[in-house]
MITORKE-538765 format. One record per atom (N, C-alpha, C): residue in three letters; x, y, z. Coordinates in steps of 0.2 Angstrom, whole numbers, plus 5000, padded with zeros to 4 digits. Example, Ala and Ser with C-alpha at 12.3 -4.5 7.8 and 13.67 -1.06 7.14 Angstrom:
! residues 2
ALA506649725039
ALA506249785039
ALA506649845039
SER506449895035
SER506849955036
SER506450005039
***
This chain:
! residues 131
MET502348995076
MET502649015070
MET503149085071
ASP503749075068
ASP504249115069
ASP504549145062
ILE504949185062
ILE505149225056
ILE505549165052
GLN505949115055
GLN506249075051
GLN505849025047
GLU505249025049
GLU504748985045
GLU504549025039
HIS504549085039
HIS504349125034
HIS504849165030
SER505449155032
SER506049195029
SER506049195021
PRO505949135018
PRO506049135011
PRO505549175007
VAL504949185011
VAL504449235007
VAL504349295010
LEU504749305016
LEU504749375019
LEU504949435014
LYS505349425010
LYS505549475006
LYS504949485001
GLU504649434998
GLU504149444994
GLU503549484997
ARG503349465004
ARG502849495007
ARG503049575008
ILE503649585010
ILE503949655010
ILE503849695003
ILE503949654998
ILE503949694992
ILE503249704990
ALA502749654992
ALA502049674992
ALA501849724995
VAL502049735001
VAL501849795005
VAL502049855002
LEU502649854999
LEU503049914997
LEU502549934990
ASN502349884986
ASN501949894980
ASN501249934982
ALA501049904988
ALA500349924990
ALA500450004992
ARG501050014995
ARG501150094997
ARG501550134992
ASN501550104986
ASN501950134980
ASN502550164982
LEU502950104985
LEU503650114986
LEU504050064983
SER504650084982
SER505050024979
SER505649994984
TYR505849934983
TYR506349894987
TYR506949944988
LYS507149984983
LYS507750024983
LYS507650084988
GLN506950114988
GLN506850164993
GLN506850135000
LEU506650075001
LEU506650045007
LEU507450035010
VAL507850005005
VAL508550005006
VAL508850065008
ASP508750115005
ASP509050185006
ASP508850205014
TYR508150195014
TYR507950215021
TYR508250175027
LEU508350115026
LEU508750075031
LEU509550095031
GLY509750125026
GLY510550145026
GLY510950075024
THR510650035020
THR511049975019
THR511049965011
THR511249905008
THR511249885001
THR510749835000
GLU510449834994
GLU510049774992
GLU510349714994
ALA510949704992
ALA511249634993
ALA511349615001
GLU511449665005
GLU511449655012
GLU510849635015
LEU510349675013
LEU509649655015
LEU509449595013
ASP509549575006
ASP509349505004
ASP509749455007
GLN510449465009
GLN510749415012
GLN510449405019
ALA510349455023
ALA510049445030
ALA509349405030
LEU508949435025
LEU508349395024
LEU508449325023
ALA508849305018
ALA509049235016
ALA509349195022
ASP509649225025
ASP510149185031
ASP509749195038
ASN509249225038
ASN508849235045
ASN509249265050
THR509749315047
THR510149355052
THR509949435052
ILE509349445050
ILE509049515050
ILE509049535057
GLU509249595059
GLU509149615066
GLU508449645067
ILE508349625073
ILE507649655076
ILE507549725074
ARG508149765076
ARG508149835074
ARG507949855067
THR508249815062
THR508049815055
THR507349805054
LEU507049755057
LEU506349735056
LEU505949795059
GLU506149825064
GLU505749885067
GLU505749935063
LEU506349955060
LEU506350015054
LEU505849995048
ILE505949925046
ILE505449915040
ILE504749915042
SER504549895049
SER503849905051
SER503649975051
LYS504050015054
LYS503950085054
LYS503850115047
GLU504350105042
GLU504250125036
GLU503650115032
LEU503450035033
LEU502850015030
LEU502250025033
ARG502250045039
ARG501650055044
ARG501249985044
ILE501749935046
ILE501449865048
ILE501749855055
PRO501349825059
PRO501649805066
PRO502249755066
LEU502649775071
LEU503249725071
LEU503149655072
TYR502549635076
TYR502549565077
TYR502249535071
SER502049565066
SER501749535059
SER502349495056
PHE502949515058
PHE503549475055
PHE503649405059
PHE503349395064
PHE503449335069
PHE502749285069
ARG502249315068
ARG501649275068
ARG501049295063
HIS500649255062
HIS500049265058
HIS499549305062
HIS499249365061
HIS498849385065
HIS498249425061
GLU497649415063
GLU497049445059
GLU496849505063
HIS496849565059
HIS496649625063
HIS495849625062
PRO495449635068
PRO494749645067
PRO494549705063
GLN494049695060
GLN493849745055
GLN493449805059
SER493549865057
SER493249915061
SER493149975055
GLU492650015057
GLU492550075053
GLU493250115051
GLU493550125057
GLU494150175056
GLU494750125054
ILE495150155049
ILE495850115048
ILE496250125052
PRO496550075055
PRO497150075060
PRO497750105057
TYR498250125061
TYR498850145059
TYR499150085055
TYR499150035059
TYR499549965057
TYR498949925054
ASN498849925048
ASN498249885044
ASN498449835039
VAL499049815039
VAL499249765034
VAL499449705037
ASN499149645035
ASN499349585037
ASN499749555032
ILE500449555032
ILE500849535027
ILE500849465025
TRP500549425029
TRP500449355027
TRP499849345024
ALA499449395022
ALA498849385019
ALA498849425012
PRO499149395007
PRO499349435001
PRO498649444997
ALA498149404998
ALA497449414994
ALA497249474997
GLN497249485004
GLN496949545008
GLN497249605006
MET497949605005
MET498349665003
MET498149684995
GLN498049634991
GLN497849644984
GLN497149684984
LEU496649654988
LEU496049684988
LEU496049754991
GLN496449764996
GLN496549834999
GLN496849884993
GLN497349854990
GLN497649894984
GLN497149914979
GLN496749864977
GLN496249864972
GLN495649914974
ASN495449904981
ASN495049954983
ASN495250034983
GLU495850034985
GLU496150104985
GLU496150134978
HIS496350094973
HIS496350114966
HIS495650124963
LEU495150084965
LEU494450104963
LEU494150164966
VAL494350184973
VAL494150244976
VAL494450304972
ALA495050294970
ALA495450354967
ALA495050354960
GLU494950304956
GLU494550314950
GLU493950334950
LEU493550324956
LEU492850354956
LEU492950434958
GLU493450454961
GLU493450514963
GLU493650554956
ARG494150524952
ARG494350544945
ARG493650554941
MET493250504941
MET492650514937
MET492150564940
LYS492150574946
LYS491750624948
LYS491850694946
LEU492550704946
LEU492850774943
LEU492650774936
GLU492750724933
GLU492650724925
GLU491850734924
ILE491450714927
ILE490750724927
ILE490550794929
ALA490850824934
ALA490750894936
ALA490950934930
LYS491550924927
LYS491850964922
LYS491350964916
LYS491050904915
LYS490550894908
LYS489950934910
GLU489650934916
GLU489050964918
GLU489151044917
LEU489751064919
LEU489951134918
LEU489951154911
LEU490251114907
LEU490251124899
LEU489551134897
ILE489151074899
ILE488451074896
ILE488051134898
GLN488151164904
GLN487851224907
GLN488051284903
ALA488651284901
ALA488951344897
ALA488651344890
LEU488651284887
LEU488351284881
LEU487551294880
GLU487251274885
GLU486451294886
GLU486351374886
GLU486751404891
GLU486751474891
GLU487051514885
GLN487451484881
GLN487651504875
GLN487051504870
LEU486751444870
LEU486151434865
LEU485651474866
LYS485451494873
LYS484951534875
LYS485051604872
LYS485751634873
LYS485951694871
LYS485851704864
GLU486051654860
GLU486051654853
GLU485351654850
GLY484851624854
GLY484251614852
GLY483751674854
GLN483951724858
GLN483651784859
GLN483651844854
***
């Protein structure tokens, strides 16, 4: 499997990783020091340079080899630096959903803690008024 077999969808995969990282295609283009049209053309024509792919891999924190072949990362307790399989959109979507759920749980924990403090303050106020 090589990059030419995947080039029509490579831009889509890159955009999916950008979305998962809360980055835009424009930000990537700016980082690369090129234009959207030039990057689009290089992806469409399979003329993208290895150096450009290397820069993209560094910015997106994905392994360079992921542009050339399908590779499954073994699951471990520790999240590796390169942890995105750009050819598995379902995996990326699940990872993104998991990150959003973790953030939502943290937000809810903070909200519960605030409510508990409010309840404590109201209980203390009632005690003082009742004395």
